[in-house]
KOLMI-784159 format. One line per 10 residues: number of its first residue (from 1); their letters; for each residue x, y, z of C-alpha. Coordinates in steps of 0.2 Angstrom, whole numbers, plus 5000, padded with zeros to 4 digits. Last residue first. Layout:
<atoms>
NUM = a = X,Y,Z; ...
</atoms>
This chain:
<atoms>
559 = yneertkydn = 5029,5249,5058; 5047,5246,5051; 5053,5245,5069; 5039,5234,5074; 5042,5222,5059; 5061,5221,5063; 5057,5217,5081; 5045,5203,5076; 5058,5196,5064; 5071,5196,5077
549 = krwrrynfii = 5060,5187,5089; 5055,5174,5075; 5073,5171,5071; 5078,5168,5089; 5063,5156,5090; 5067,5147,5074; 5085,5145,5079; 5081,5137,5096; 5068,5126,5088; 5078,5120,5073
539 = eekvnllgdr = 5094,5117,5083; 5084,5108,5097; 5076,5096,5084; 5093,5093,5075; 5102,5089,5091; 5088,5077,5097; 5088,5068,5081; 5107,5067,5082; 5109,5060,5099; 5110,5042,5093
529 = iekyplsnym = 5124,5047,5082; 5134,5054,5097; 5131,5038,5107; 5136,5027,5092; 5153,5036,5089; 5160,5020,5080; 5178,5018,5084; 5176,5004,5097; 5168,4992,5084; 5181,4996,5071
519 = lkrkatndll = 5195,4993,5084; 5187,4976,5088; 5185,4972,5070; 5204,4975,5068; 5208,4965,5083; 5197,4950,5077; 5206,4949,5061; 5201,4933,5052; 5183,4938,5048; 5189,4956,5044
509 = hvfterisae = 5202,4950,5032; 5190,4938,5024; 5177,4951,5021; 5189,4963,5013; 5196,4950,5001; 5178,4945,4996; 5173,4963,4992; 5189,4966,4983; 5187,4950,4973; 5169,4955,4969
499 = svtcaiglyk = 5176,4970,4961; 5173,4988,4966; 5176,5002,4953; 5158,5004,4947; 5151,5004,4964; 5161,5018,4971; 5175,5015,4984; 5179,5001,4996; 5176,5010,5013; 5179,5000,5028
489 = vgpntraflh = 5169,5009,5042; 5173,5010,5061; 5189,5019,5057; 5179,5035,5052; 5186,5045,5037; 5178,5038,5021; 5162,5032,5028; 5159,5048,5038; 5164,5059,5023; 5149,5057,5011
479 = lterdnqais = 5156,5064,4995; 5157,5047,4987; 5139,5046,4989; 5136,5060,4977; 5146,5050,4964; 5135,5035,4965; 5131,5019,4974; 5146,5021,4987; 5152,5004,4994; 5153,5002,5013
469 = ivpirmsale = 5159,4988,5024; 5153,4992,5042; 5158,4987,5060; 5141,4986,5070; 5140,4997,5085; 5121,4999,5084; 5122,5017,5080; 5136,5013,5067; 5124,5002,5058; 5110,5016,5057
459 = yvtrgnstfg = 5124,5029,5053; 5129,5018,5038; 5111,5015,5034; 5109,5033,5029; 5120,5033,5014; 5137,5026,5008; 5130,5009,5003; 5129,4994,5015; 5138,4978,5021; 5136,4975,5040
449 = ldvgnmesam = 5146,4965,5052; 5142,4957,5069; 5123,4958,5069; 5114,4953,5085; 5101,4966,5084; 5101,4974,5066; 5084,4967,5062; 5077,4976,5078; 5084,4993,5073; 5078,4991,5055
439 = skvnhlvsvy = 5060,4990,5062; 5045,4987,5051; 5054,4978,5037; 5048,4982,5019; 5059,4967,5013; 5067,4952,5021; 5079,4939,5013; 5086,4925,5023; 5103,4917,5019; 5111,4902,5027
429 = sslnftsifd = 5099,4888,5025; 5093,4895,5009; 5110,4895,5002; 5109,4880,4990; 5119,4889,4976; 5104,4889,4964; 5091,4893,4977; 5100,4908,4983; 5103,4914,4965; 5085,4911,4960
419 = eleefhsyls = 5080,4922,4975; 5091,4936,4970; 5085,4936,4952; 5067,4936,4958; 5071,4951,4970; 5080,4962,4957; 5069,4977,4956; 5071,4985,4974; 5058,4998,4976; 5050,4991,4991
409 = gviikvsidr = 5067,4990,5000; 5079,4976,5002; 5086,4968,5018; 5097,4953,5017; 5101,4943,5033; 5117,4932,5032; 5120,4918,5044; 5138,4912,5044; 5143,4894,5045; 5162,4898,5041
399 = qkildkissl = 5163,4887,5025; 5145,4890,5019; 5146,4909,5022; 5163,4909,5014; 5157,4901,4998; 5143,4914,4995; 5155,4929,4999; 5156,4938,4982; 5139,4932,4975; 5131,4940,4991
389 = tkftlnnqdv = 5140,4956,4988; 5136,4957,4970; 5117,4953,4973; 5115,4966,4986; 5126,4978,4976; 5111,4979,4963; 5118,4995,4956; 5102,5004,4959; 5100,4998,4976; 5082,5005,4978
379 = ggfsilvnkv = 5077,5005,4996; 5095,5005,5002; 5110,4993,5001; 5107,4981,5015; 5117,4966,5018; 5118,4960,5037; 5130,4947,5044; 5128,4936,5059; 5141,4923,5065; 5157,4934,5065
369 = iesfsnppqv = 5168,4927,5079; 5175,4937,5094; 5158,4945,5096; 5156,4963,5102; 5140,4968,5111; 5126,4976,5100; 5118,4993,5104; 5102,4993,5114; 5086,4997,5104; 5077,5012,5111
359 = lfnenlvayk = 5086,5026,5101; 5086,5015,5086; 5068,5013,5085; 5066,5032,5085; 5072,5032,5067; 5088,5040,5064; 5093,5058,5060; 5112,5061,5059; 5116,5079,5065; 5130,5073,5077
349 = ygvryndpie = 5137,5064,5061; 5143,5079,5053; 5138,5096,5047; 5127,5111,5053; 5127,5124,5040; 5120,5142,5042; 5137,5149,5046; 5145,5143,5030; 5158,5129,5032; 5175,5132,5024
339 = fggymdnfvi = 5186,5117,5028; 5174,5104,5022; 5160,5093,5028; 5146,5081,5021; 5136,5067,5027; 5126,5076,5041; 5122,5091,5030; 5109,5100,5040; 5106,5117,5032; 5099,5131,5043
329 = nalksgegld = 5090,5148,5039; 5091,5143,5020; 5096,5156,5008; 5114,5149,5005; 5106,5132,5002; 5098,5139,4986; 5114,5137,4977; 5114,5119,4979; 5124,5107,4991; 5108,5102,5001
319 = efnvvfvgle = 5108,5087,5012; 5094,5094,5022; 5086,5111,5022; 5077,5121,5035; 5067,5137,5031; 5058,5149,5043; 5044,5157,5034; 5041,5175,5028; 5033,5171,5011; 5048,5179,5002
309 = kigemyertt = 5059,5165,5008; 5049,5152,4998; 5051,5160,4981; 5069,5165,4985; 5072,5146,4989; 5065,5140,4972; 5075,5153,4962; 5091,5150,4971; 5090,5132,4967; 5089,5117,4979
299 = dlidnivlnf = 5100,5102,4980; 5094,5087,4989; 5075,5086,4992; 5073,5086,5010; 5066,5103,5013; 5058,5108,5030; 5047,5123,5030; 5042,5132,5046; 5029,5144,5052; 5015,5138,5039
289 = nggrilskve = 4999,5148,5035; 4994,5135,5023; 4989,5145,5007; 5006,5153,5004; 5015,5137,5008; 5005,5127,4995; 5007,5141,4982; 5026,5140,4985; 5026,5121,4984; 5018,5120,4967
279 = glkvkkysyg = 5034,5122,4956; 5041,5106,4965; 5026,5096,4958; 5014,5091,4971; 5006,5076,4980; 4998,5083,4996; 5000,5076,5013; 4992,5074,5030; 5000,5062,5042; 4992,5047,5051
269 = yfqllesfid = 5006,5035,5050; 4997,5023,5038; 4991,5038,5027; 5010,5044,5027; 5015,5026,5021; 5001,5026,5008; 5008,5042,5001; 5025,5035,5000; 5019,5019,4991; 5010,5029,4978
259 = gsdvlafevd = 5027,5035,4971; 5034,5052,4973; 5037,5067,4961; 5036,5079,4976; 5027,5074,4992; 5022,5089,5002; 5019,5084,5020; 5010,5091,5034; 5014,5093,5053; 5004,5103,5066
249 = hglfadalsl = 5015,5101,5082; 5011,5088,5095; 5024,5075,5088; 5039,5085,5081; 5051,5070,5083; 5038,5059,5073; 5039,5072,5059; 5058,5071,5059; 5058,5052,5058; 5046,5053,5043
239 = trsfhgtgvs = 5058,5066,5036; 5072,5054,5037; 5063,5040,5029; 5057,5051,5014; 5075,5056,5011; 5081,5038,5013; 5069,5030,5000; 5079,5031,4984; 5084,5046,4974; 5080,5039,4956
229 = kngftvilik = 5069,5024,4960; 5057,5036,4970; 5055,5046,4986; 5052,5064,4989; 5052,5078,5002; 5044,5094,5007; 5039,5095,5026; 5027,5109,5030; 5027,5113,5049; 5014,5123,5059
219 = lrnaltegil = 5022,5126,5075; 5015,5125,5093; 5023,5139,5103; 5006,5144,5110; 5002,5126,5114; 5017,5125,5125; 5012,5142,5133; 4995,5136,5136; 5000,5119,5144; 5011,5129,5156
209 = wdltedidls = 4997,5141,5160; 4985,5127,5162; 4997,5119,5175; 4997,5136,5184; 4978,5136,5187; 4963,5144,5178; 4968,5146,5160; 4954,5140,5149; 4961,5130,5135; 4948,5127,5120
199 = eeppveffyl = 4959,5133,5106; 4970,5118,5104; 4954,5107,5105; 4946,5116,5090; 4930,5126,5095; 4913,5118,5095; 4899,5131,5093; 4884,5127,5103; 4868,5136,5096; 4854,5141,5108
189 = kngirnkstv = 4837,5148,5104; 4829,5155,5120; 4842,5168,5125; 4856,5167,5137; 4864,5182,5145; 4857,5181,5162; 4857,5188,5180; 4861,5206,5178; 4853,5206,5161; 4858,5204,5143
179 = fssktilfag = 4844,5195,5133; 4840,5210,5123; 4858,5212,5118; 4857,5197,5107; 4870,5185,5112; 4888,5179,5108; 4897,5169,5122; 4916,5167,5121; 4931,5157,5128; 4922,5150,5143
169 = terlrkslyq = 4926,5132,5136; 4908,5126,5139; 4908,5107,5140; 4898,5096,5128; 4893,5078,5130; 4889,5066,5116; 4881,5049,5121; 4894,5036,5122; 4898,5025,5108; 4914,5034,5102
159 = rnlretfepf = 4920,5034,5120; 4920,5015,5122; 4906,5009,5132; 4901,5007,5151; 4882,5007,5151; 4869,5019,5157; 4880,5034,5159; 4880,5048,5171; 4886,5037,5185; 4881,5041,5203
149 = yeegikrwsl = 4893,5047,5217; 4887,5048,5235; 4890,5060,5249; 4877,5072,5244; 4875,5070,5225; 4891,5068,5216; 4890,5066,5197; 4901,5053,5188; 4908,5053,5170; 4913,5041,5157
139 = htddivsiit = 4919,5053,5143; 4912,5064,5130; 4919,5081,5132; 4917,5089,5115; 4921,5107,5116; 4910,5122,5118; 4909,5140,5114; 4891,5147,5117; 4880,5155,5104; 4864,5165,5109
129 = dvdgelfkri = 4848,5170,5101; 4848,5159,5085; 4840,5159,5068; 4856,5158,5059; 4865,5169,5047; 4871,5182,5059; 4875,5170,5073; 4884,5158,5061; 4895,5172,5054; 4899,5177,5072
119 = aseitnesil = 4904,5160,5076; 4915,5159,5060; 4923,5176,5064; 4927,5170,5082; 4935,5154,5075; 4945,5163,5062; 4952,5176,5074; 4958,5162,5085; 4955,5157,5103; 4972,5153,5110
109 = pstpqvtlvc = 4972,5167,5124; 4957,5159,5133; 4959,5167,5150; 4956,5184,5142; 4937,5180,5142; 4927,5185,5127; 4909,5191,5129; 4900,5196,5112; 4885,5208,5114; 4874,5210,5099
99 = evegfksryw = 4861,5224,5094; 4871,5239,5100; 4864,5255,5107; 4874,5271,5109; 4891,5277,5113; 4891,5284,5131; 4875,5277,5138; 4877,5261,5127; 4894,5258,5134; 4889,5260,5152
89 = nyaeyvvpdl = 4874,5248,5150; 4885,5235,5142; 4898,5236,5155; 4885,5234,5169; 4877,5219,5160; 4894,5211,5157; 4899,5212,5175; 4881,5207,5181; 4882,5191,5170; 4900,5186,5173
79 = tvddssllsp = 4897,5179,5190; 4902,5188,5207; 4907,5176,5221; 4926,5181,5220; 4923,5199,5222; 4925,5212,5208; 4907,5218,5205; 4906,5227,5222; 4921,5236,5217; 4912,5245,5203
69 = rkhvkvglsl = 4919,5242,5185; 4932,5254,5177; 4928,5254,5159; 4941,5253,5145; 4939,5257,5126; 4952,5249,5115; 4968,5255,5107; 4981,5244,5115; 4987,5258,5126; 4970,5258,5134
59 = cynlieddes = 4973,5240,5138; 4988,5244,5149; 4979,5258,5158; 4964,5247,5162; 4975,5233,5168; 4985,5244,5179; 4969,5253,5185; 4961,5237,5191; 4942,5236,5193; 4941,5229,5176
49 = tvviddinsv = 4930,5230,5160; 4938,5230,5143; 4928,5237,5129; 4929,5233,5111; 4919,5240,5096; 4912,5236,5079; 4916,5218,5078; 4912,5210,5061; 4930,5211,5054; 4939,5201,5067
39 = kkltsivysv = 4957,5208,5068; 4954,5219,5083; 4947,5204,5092; 4963,5194,5091; 4974,5207,5097; 4962,5210,5112; 4961,5191,5115; 4980,5190,5116; 4984,5206,5126; 4975,5200,5142
29 = lpkgnflrln = 4989,5187,5145; 5003,5200,5145; 5016,5196,5132; 5032,5185,5132; 5024,5168,5130; 5011,5173,5143; 5018,5188,5153; 5007,5190,5168; 4995,5205,5166; 4979,5195,5166
19 = krrigksngr = 4985,5183,5179; 4989,5196,5193; 4989,5181,5205; 4985,5164,5197; 4971,5154,5205; 4964,5170,5214; 4962,5184,5202; 4963,5201,5210; 4964,5211,5194; 4949,5205,5185
9 = apvialikm = 4948,5206,5166; 4931,5206,5158; 4932,5208,5139; 4917,5215,5131; 4914,5214,5112; 4901,5225,5105; 4892,5220,5088; 4881,5232,5078; 4870,5223,5066
</atoms>
């Protein structure tokens, strides 16, 4: 079956003047459907019909046939039926008969090759005369008759319980050529082809244009991350915050060597994911048509990064000190620094990624007396610094009447030991233990002093203007510069060298030295840290667009 695609493109559009030649996301609007149609394998020929010479000349340069329609078919009150009929007759008089006519409107620039191919396949396989592109538009609706409005529903119900209503998108109409006349293109047997919501936009007004350009820049993002007893939960938590920041984009997760609790969390938050081995990530990217890959898996190898980069995607890594980091487009190392920073690195606390709860929770006021203390050493706390810290200060919290809030993660394995200790020393009226909290920001509200390891929680405490006592869990955490250099943090060293006596001594010093705590409180760059998530998102988008522009330019030069 020979299929002819007809693209009707007016020059004197009313809603948006010169709409079809206006630059939509950098290219003329009409070019999008032409580019898409040229990729569809079942289409034999493409004709653009217009009364406008500028449109016709431009479309001719794109390698399609053009036809100048009569002026009488260019007025506002002319429907598509006579326009398509006239172009169809012109084509068959010049190039022979066709069995199928596909009308595609240039005002639907987001319609995809895959959707059109699927619709044509349905047309060729099914017993249908006409296929019309539609979208589910089920809502409580009203019809105006005369001067009155009448409900088009019998009962006010939630949307999922209403009778289904379809709305034509105007993107395409496929029909047998025998049904194409000056007044009609629709046959007897109809099929309504539902298109994805993001492809359903019909640009008629300026707001449609703005929405369309936003959708055209929608990214498909793969986030590669992990969480387990070895690496903790911080990397997963950061990527979850990143995914929330890219709300509206198409985000998927690849969970590498991660426990079930992390996949359950992704299900809860509504994100698609696959559990994979690191060696399977390349195949996942190849099959997913991703624009952007975010790795939060600590150090990457050159081999891993070369495999990803050869797929032509933009790559962003977090907390990566490996050889592979040199091949990433951007590396965010908020914990690290140094004198010789590569051009692709973004380092320091201004790139800290916090959960959005911290951005809406006001920072704490300074208290002259320490009344509320937080102990939180991460989701795993492999050195059980939670227990060590509580043991160090158990007598002080009683003597000074201090409330202590302990937050442990889902992978903390010393919970019973901790509960027994609290009971044995009669601390239950002073100490509360929480796990799997929904909002760390809320739990930090009103806290005067915090104990934590040298990871993500340091930034969370700092964003709330809480002076910090920090102990590194491992050698890698000793490299985190913020806790070692910022006056708002008292860094005690790595866990294996920190005694209970030194924890107690530091705690007493800060309890008794209000001026010192006030200096710490004022030294924390809480505003800059709270801006970190926005800084990271803007850096990614800006550099991705610059990379994409250069990539397109390189392809055109090579072509």
